[in-house]
N, C-alpha and C positions, 0 to 999 in steps of 0.2 A: 397356536399356530406361533412358532417361534416369530418373536418380535422383527427379526432381522429379514426373515422371510414374508413377514407381512408388508414392511415397508417397500420391498422391491417389487411384489406382486401387486399392490395398490398402484406404485408407478407405472408397470405395465397396463393394468386394466385401466386405468384414468386416463391416459395419455396415448396409449399405442407406441409405448417406448420399447425396443428390443432391449432386454439387460441376460446378459449370457448366463448360463444355469453353473456356469464355475465361479460366480462371483457371490459374497456374501459381505455382511454389513458384521464389524467386530470392535473391540476396543482394541486397541494396541500402544505403542511408544508415543504416537501422536495423537491419543487421543481416539474418539470414533474414527473409523475407517473404512476401506473397501477393500476385503482381503480374497485370495484366488483358493477356492474349495479343491480343486483340481489343477493338473498341470496347464500351463497355458502357453501355446507355442506364440515363435515370433511373428507378429503382423495379424493377430488374430482378432476380429471384430469383437469387441467386448459391450459397448453399448451404442445404440442409436436412437437420437433423440428427433422425431419430427418436428420440423419449422412450426408448426400449431402450437407443440408442447412448449416453445419458449415463451416467457412472461416478458416481453418487449415493452420498450417504455410507451409506445403506441399502444398497445394494450393496457399498459398500467393506466395511462389517459381515459382510456374509454371506460375501465372501469370506475375513476374519478367521476368522469363524466354522465354515469349514469345515476350519480345519487340526486336526488331533488335540490335543486338552485346550485348544483356546480358549476354550470357553465358560469355564471354571473361571477363568481366567487373566483373564477379561474381567470376570468379577464383582470380581477383586480389584483391577483398575483401572478399576473403572466411575466413581468420582469423579474423576478426573484426564483419562480420555479423551476425546474433543472429535471433532466431524467431520473437522478438520484432521488430527488424529492416525491417525483411524480411514482417512483416504485415504493417508496416509502409509505407513501399514503395509500397507493393502492393493497398494500400489504395489510395496512392497518384495518382498512375497511372490509377487507376480505376475511380476518379474523372477527370482526364484528359481526359477520354474517358467514361464519365456516361451515354451519351442518349445510347450506345451498351453494356455497362456493365452488366454482370450477377447477378452483387452487386447493381445495382441502387437500388432497392426497398430498401434494408438494409441501403445502404448511405442514402437513404431520409426519413428513420424513425429515424434518429439521429439530433437531436437540433445542430442547425448552429452555435450557441455560447456556447464552451465548456471553462471552466476554470481548470487548475490543477497550483500546485505550481511552477511548472518548469518556469511557464511564467513570473513571477518576475523578476524583472530586479536585479542587483548585489545590489544593495544600499538595495532593499525591504529584499532580501536574508539572508543578513547579520544582519536583525533584528530577524529571526527566530531562534530558538536554533539549535544546532548541529545536532539532530536526524531527524530534517525536513529541515533544510539548506543543508546537504551535499548530500542525494538521488537528491534533486533536482539540484545541479550543475553536478551530475554523468547525469543525466538524459538531461541536455542540452550539455554534450560531445556526448551522443549517437544521439541525432539530427544531431548534426556535419558530424558525419558517415553517417546517412541517408541522409543528405544533399549532401556530397562530394560523394555518390553513384549515385544520379539522375542526379549529375552534370555529370558524368562520361557518363551516359545513352542520355545524350545531352539535359537535359530540364533545363528550368529557373525556380528555384526555388521561389516559393511565400510562405514566412517566415510564414504567417498566416495560410494559407492552411497545411503547413506541422505540424506545432503545432496543429493543430487540429485533425489530422492524429493521431500524436503522444499520444494526450491527449484520441483518441478512444481507442488506445490500451490498453493504462496503465489503464483506467477506465472500461473497458467494455470487457476485454478477461478472459477465464476461462483457468485453468490448470497451467501447470509449469512442473519443472524437477520431475522425480520419488522421489527424495530425498526429495524436497520441498513441493510436494504432501503427502509424509507422515508426515512431520514436521509440517505443518501447516493447514493440513485437505484442501487443495485446491481439485478443481474437478479434477479428474484422467482422462485425455482423451489418449485413445488406439486404436488409428488410424494409418492403414499403419504401424505398428510397431514403429514408431517414432515419427509421428506427434502428441506431447501432449500439445498445446497450439494452442487457438482457439478464434475467436468472434464468436457470437451466436445471430442471429437475434431473435428479438422478447423477448425472456427471459431477454437479456440485458437491457429492458425498465423497469424492477422492481427494486425497490432502496432497500437500505439494512436498517436493524435495528437488533437492539441486541436480541429484542424481536420479533422474526419472524414469521409470519402466513404462509408462504409457505415455500418450500424447493423443490429442482431439485435432481434429480437423472437420473440414464439411466434407461430404460425399460429391462425386462428381457432378451431380446435377442440382448441388445446393438445395437441397429438399431435407437432409438429416444432418444434425450435427453429431460426430460420431468419436469414441473412443478406440485405440486399437492398442495393441502390446509392441512396445519398441524391439522387445527382446524374450527371450523365455522366462517365463515366470514360473515357479517351482509352487505346490501347493502349500497353502497357509502363508504366504509371503504376500506383504500388502502391495497395494497398488498406488502408485506415486502420478502425476503429472506436475509440470511447471506450470507454475502462475504468471510467469513473465521473465525470459530468460534475461532483462536485463535490471530487473527492479531490484533497487538495492536492498541493503537490511532494513533501513529505515523506513522503505514503503513496504516492506512486508511485515513490520511490526505496526505500523499504523492501520495498514487495512486488515490486517488478518489476526494481529493481537500475540503473535508469536516472534519467537527470534530463533533463527537456524545456528545452532554450532559452527563455528566458526576460527581457524588459525590466523587467516590474516584478517587484520581491520583495515578496511580498504574506504580511502578517502574520493569521495566523488563533486569537483566541484562543477557546476551545470554553468559552463561558461557562456552557451546562448544566453541563459537569461540575465547574466550578468552584463553581457555586450548589450543585451535589448534595453535596460534599465535607463533610464533617462535621468533618474536623479542620483547623484553622486552618493547621498547618504542611503538611499536604499540599497545600493551597490554594495555600501560598506557593509550594512546590517545582513544583508542576505549572504554575502561571504562570510562575515564571522559568525554568523549562527551555524556554519558548518564548521566550524572549528570546535564548536562544543562537542563536538563526538569524543574529544579528548577525554572527557569526562565518562563514558561508557566505556572506556578501557579497564580491566579487571582491578580491582582494590583502590579505585580512586572514588572514594566516599565523599570527599570534599574539596573544595579549593585550596585549604588550607594544608593536606596530604599532599595536595598535587605541589604546591609552591616548596614544601619542605622535602619531599622525596623524591621529586621526578625533574630534576632541572634541567638537564639536556640529556635522558637518559635513553638507552638502547631503543625502547618502543617508540620515543620521540623523533629519533634518529631514521626509523625506518619509516615513522610516518610522515617524516621532513622528504625522506626519500622518494615516497609514491606521490607527494604531490609535485615534486620536483621533476619528475618523468612527465607529468600531466603539463604541467608548465614547459618545459623545453619542448615537449612534442607540438603544445598550440601557441604557443610564442605570443601568449596576453602581456606584453609587460605590465599594463596598463592595471593588474592585480597586485603588483608591487606596489604602484603609486597607491591604491586602494589599501592594501594590510599596512602602509608606513602611516597613512593619516588616520588609522583608527589604533595603531602603536601610540602615536601623539596624543589620541583622543582619551586612550586609557591610563597614559600617564598623570592626565591630569583629574583624574576620578579619586586614586588613591583608595582602591578597594580590593579585597580578595580576590573577586571574579575578572576582574580588568588586568590586575596583577598576573592570574595564571594564565589568563588568554594572551598576555604580552609574552610570556616565556614561549608559548607555542609559536607567536610571529616572528621572536628572535630565533628560533630556529629556522623556519621557512626563510627570513630575510636577513639573518645576521646585524639586527638593529641595532645592537650595541654599537657598532660601528658607524653607522648610517643614520643614525636619528643627529649627529651633528651638521649633516649634510641636510639642504634645503630639499624640498618635496620634488624639485624638476630633476633633480640629481637622481632619483631614484628610476624616473622614467628612462633614462640611458645606462642604467646600470646594468651590467652583466649580469648574466643568469649565474647564481650560486651554484658552485659543484657540491651537489648532495651527495653526490658517490662518495666524496672523501668524509662528510659526515658518517655516512654507513660503515667506511673503512675503519675509522677511528674508534667506532663504537664495539 
């Protein structure tokens, strides 16, 4: 039997999942994905996954608790284990007993080789920008928690398998906290009143695209999670969903391990996080870490190249204009204070990275004329006309 058909048939038989006969698994431009084997009409039901087939955090906890001595170990780790850790550990335990596992068909549907930025070594991670580097370092720490937990259960840890489990949870899970669902347009799970994070067989096979042709949602009585076509899909075309309409390029990279082609390099200041921060140093570090995105622009291989070739380039003007629009809309003048303080701090460091960062700050704040003023003057400084910078480019 064709491997594509075998995967889909196993999912149907094991979990009672409806999968349209018009679907097949194949390799495409985005790697392995789901394609149409016949014309699909608009609003056609393509996949329907019963609620019992979702591997939620609650079910993951049951898997972990079924292991001998697990309850005592869980109590010892109760303050540091979250939904991600539980799912990772559950997958690891199910792989150890795959022949008798309820989730065997699901595990078999996932490629053996997965990649995520957290798998990079320290030297490679340090080549990434801060917004790509820091989450991966955090993920590495989370893996250590899962490792210690599984060791406490008496398992010998295979690092490759554990990394695979962690990558599965990062790249294929649905849901999140209520707050995150509201702010990030994540799929909201409401099962057992508390389980709101899960893995979903079959639907997780579909790749992401900004211009997506399918969408997922609950059925009316919330007994099944389903995928429908948003428009007519021709035979041979790949099916795409959107993993979160407001996810930034950095979130896509950190969780799923790929970058979508983009003409515009967007800058996103998470102003709510800045405003809620108590410590000025934390505000400064968080805000300026986002300036590192400048190094992700094409051909910026080093800070030296940046300093010599992009003093106030058209790219930087466009970048500054984007940030200026956000600042004008939000009206947070405190950001000027934060950037100015960072500028002064960088001046004293006298290294390439600090100099490169300051060139970006200069574009944002016109610090060449402002650095002579005291920091209080920046609080009342009128907003820079970033549109003037754009016109001059």
